[in-house]
C-alpha positions as CSV (number, residue, x, y, z in Angstrom):
1,R,-18.4,9.9,-9.5
2,R,-15.0,9.0,-10.9
3,V,-11.8,11.1,-10.6
4,H,-10.5,11.0,-14.1
5,G,-7.7,13.5,-13.9
6,I,-6.2,12.2,-10.7
7,R,-2.9,11.3,-12.3
8,N,-2.3,14.8,-13.4
9,L,-2.9,16.3,-9.9
10,P,0.3,17.4,-8.2
11,A,0.7,16.1,-4.6
12,M,1.0,19.7,-3.4
13,I,-2.5,20.6,-4.6
14,V,-3.9,17.5,-3.0
15,A,-2.3,18.4,0.3
16,E,-3.8,21.9,0.2
17,K,-7.3,20.8,-0.6
18,L,-7.1,17.6,1.5
19,P,-10.2,17.4,3.8
20,P,-12.9,17.6,1.1
21,L,-10.8,15.5,-1.3
22,I,-10.3,12.5,1.0
23,P,-13.8,11.0,0.6
24,V,-13.6,11.3,-3.2
25,L,-10.2,9.7,-3.3
26,L,-11.3,6.9,-1.1
27,R,-14.3,6.1,-3.2
28,N,-12.1,5.8,-6.3
29,I,-9.3,3.7,-4.8
30,S,-10.9,0.5,-5.9
31,S,-12.3,1.7,-9.2
32,N,-9.4,0.3,-11.3
33,D,-5.9,-0.9,-10.6
34,D,-3.9,1.9,-12.2
35,Q,-6.0,4.7,-10.7
36,G,-6.0,3.0,-7.4
37,V,-2.2,2.7,-7.4
38,H,-1.9,6.4,-8.2
39,I,-4.3,7.5,-5.5
40,L,-2.3,5.3,-3.0
41,E,0.9,7.1,-4.1
42,L,-0.8,10.4,-3.4
43,L,-2.2,9.4,0.0
44,E,0.9,7.6,1.3
45,P,2.8,10.8,2.3
46,I,-0.4,12.2,3.8
47,V,-0.8,9.1,5.9
48,R,2.8,9.4,7.1
49,N,2.7,13.2,7.8
50,R,-0.9,14.3,8.3
51,H,-2.6,11.5,10.2
52,E,-5.0,13.9,12.0
53,V,-6.7,14.5,8.6
54,I,-6.8,10.9,7.5
55,G,-7.6,9.5,11.0
56,Q,-11.4,9.8,10.6
57,H,-11.3,7.9,7.4
58,I,-8.9,5.1,8.4
59,E,-11.4,2.3,8.5
60,S,-12.7,3.2,5.0
61,L,-9.2,3.6,3.7
62,C,-8.1,0.1,5.0
63,N,-11.2,-1.5,3.6
64,R,-10.8,0.0,0.2
65,V,-7.1,-0.8,0.0
66,L,-7.7,-4.4,1.0
67,E,-10.6,-4.6,-1.5
68,L,-8.3,-3.4,-4.3
69,A,-5.5,-5.8,-3.3
70,S,-7.9,-8.7,-3.2
71,R,-9.4,-8.0,-6.5
72,S,-6.3,-7.1,-8.4
73,R,-4.2,-9.6,-10.4
74,K,-1.4,-7.1,-10.9
75,M,1.6,-7.5,-8.7
76,K,2.3,-3.7,-8.7
77,S,-1.2,-3.0,-7.3
78,K,-0.9,-5.6,-4.6
79,L,2.5,-4.3,-3.6
80,S,1.2,-0.7,-3.5
81,C,-1.7,-1.8,-1.3
82,L,0.5,-3.7,1.1
83,S,2.9,-0.7,1.2
84,M,0.0,1.6,2.1
85,L,-1.2,-0.8,4.8
86,H,2.4,-1.0,6.2
87,S,2.6,2.8,6.2
88,I,-0.7,3.0,8.1
89,A,0.4,0.6,10.7
90,S,3.8,2.2,11.2
91,S,2.7,5.9,11.1
92,L,-0.7,6.3,12.7
93,P,-1.2,6.3,16.4
94,D,-2.3,3.0,18.0
95,H,-5.6,4.3,19.3
96,M,-6.7,4.9,15.7
97,L,-5.7,1.4,14.6
98,I,-6.6,-0.9,17.4
99,P,-10.4,-1.1,16.5
100,I,-9.6,-2.3,13.0
101,K,-6.4,-4.3,13.7
102,P,-8.1,-7.8,13.9
103,N,-10.0,-7.4,10.6
104,V,-7.0,-6.1,8.7
105,I,-4.7,-8.9,9.9
106,V,-7.3,-11.6,8.9
107,K,-7.6,-10.1,5.4
108,L,-3.8,-9.7,5.1
109,R,-3.2,-13.4,5.7
110,T,-4.6,-14.2,2.2
111,F,-1.6,-12.5,0.7
112,V,0.8,-14.8,2.5
113,E,-0.3,-17.5,0.0
114,D,0.1,-15.3,-3.2
115,K,1.8,-16.9,-6.1
116,K,4.4,-14.2,-6.3
117,R,7.2,-14.4,-3.7
118,V,7.7,-10.6,-3.4
119,V,4.0,-10.2,-2.5
120,R,4.2,-13.0,0.1
121,M,7.3,-11.3,1.6
122,K,5.7,-7.8,1.7
123,A,2.5,-9.3,3.2
124,T,4.5,-10.9,6.0
125,V,6.3,-7.7,6.8
126,T,3.0,-5.8,6.7
127,I,1.3,-8.4,9.0
128,N,4.2,-8.2,11.4
129,Q,3.8,-4.4,11.5
130,W,0.1,-4.7,12.3
131,Y,0.8,-7.1,15.1
132,L,3.0,-4.4,16.7
133,V,0.1,-2.0,16.8
134,G,-0.8,-1.5,20.4
135,S,2.0,-3.6,21.8
136,P,4.8,-2.1,24.0
137,I,7.4,-3.0,21.5
138,G,5.5,-1.3,18.7
139,S,5.8,2.1,20.4
140,I,9.6,1.8,20.7
141,M,10.0,1.4,16.9
């Protein structure tokens, strides 16, 4: 099932009705570029501030975001995906991320060879943030 009116949904309503909405939002991240970017914009503050709710869906979220980024030809979509992955690595507790860390890093490496310089730069910063997950230096930052 598609979420057609997602662009018109205020972030406040999404935050209130969050738990049942997360699976629906995750299913629709990779449906098309524009809708995926909008869903990522809605989820990013939730990832930063309410990680207890998003934690059980973290593997699915990362896989969907990486799928959208890999499939998309639009620079804006790739940058939104990389930004979300950076937020995940910098905001969520290490114990949630360590199981998926190797897979995410391997998939992120493909963006280091993107034709757009800004995407390559954001990919490098994001990969570096993922390398800090679980390291003693990562917990200082």
